[in-house]
Structures are given as structure tokens and as C-alpha cells.
C-alpha positions in Angstrom: 8.5 -25.4 18.4 5.8 -23.0 17.2 5.4 -21.9 13.6 7.5 -18.9 12.7 5.6 -15.9 11.7 6.6 -13.5 8.9 8.5 -10.4 10.1 5.5 -8.2 9.4 3.4 -10.1 11.9 6.1 -9.8 14.5 6.1 -6.0 13.9 2.4 -5.8 14.3 2.4 -7.9 17.5 5.1 -5.7 19.0 3.1 -2.5 18.2 5.7 -1.3 15.8 4.3 1.1 13.2 4.2 -0.3 9.7 4.6 2.5 7.1 3.3 1.9 3.6 5.5 3.1 0.7 4.3 6.6 -0.5 4.2 7.9 -4.0 2.6 10.9 -5.7 0.7 8.7 -8.2 0.8 5.3 -9.9 3.2 6.6 -12.6 5.7 7.6 -9.8 5.4 4.2 -8.2 5.9 2.5 -11.6 9.0 4.7 -12.3 10.4 3.6 -8.9 10.0 -0.1 -10.0 6.9 -0.7 -7.8 4.6 -2.2 -10.3 1.3 -4.0 -9.7 2.6 -7.1 -11.6 5.8 -7.3 -9.4 4.0 -6.7 -6.1 0.6 -8.5 -6.0 -1.3 -7.7 -2.8 0.9 -4.8 -2.0 -0.7 -1.6 -0.5 0.8 1.8 -1.3 -0.2 5.3 -0.4 -0.7 7.8 -3.2 -0.6 11.5 -2.1 -2.3 12.7 -5.3 -3.2 9.5 -7.1 -6.9 9.3 -6.4 -9.8 10.4 -8.6 -9.5 14.2 -8.8 -5.9 14.1 -7.5 -6.9 13.3 -3.9 -4.9 11.1 -1.6 -5.8 7.4 -1.6 -4.5 3.9 -1.0 -3.8 1.6 -3.9 -3.9 -2.2 -3.8 -2.2 -4.4 -6.5 -4.4 -7.2 -7.9 -1.4 -8.5 -9.7 -2.2 -6.7 -12.9 -3.4 -3.2 -11.9 -3.4 -0.8 -9.0 -6.9 -0.5 -7.5 -7.9 2.7 -5.8 -9.1 2.6 -2.3 -10.6 6.0 -1.4 -9.8 7.5 2.0 -13.1 8.7 3.4 -14.4 10.1 6.6 -12.6 9.7 9.9 -12.8 6.3 11.6 -14.8 6.0 14.8 
């Protein structure tokens, strides 16, 4: 029997949309219990959490949330 894949892989394979949790900023994520320490390698969307209050993604390194800027349109 083949190796079982985590549910997230099955969702990707089936074409199902995966929606990242969304928060205004890191403080709002922390207030909701979504801390970098509790969720290493987690990706979240911040609607006003980037430098200058712009939308961005944030990735947990196990200690801090690291900002990933959303740049130009993908080609």
C-alpha cells in the first residue's frame, strides 16, 4: 500500500483551494493564539502587517514572524 499523504497534499492534488489564515497584523495573530513559537513553518496573510502597513505574507521561523513582501504580479 502506498504512503499516506498529509491532508494538505490531498487538497492540493484535488485542486482544492487552500486559504491561509488572515489577520490585520502580527499583534492580531498573537491575540488569536497564532504565535510564531506555536506554529513553526506556518504561513499567514497580514492585511496591514507589512512595512508601511501594506499587505504581506508572514512565515514563522519558530521564534518570529518573517515578512514576505507581496510584489508585482506573477507572470
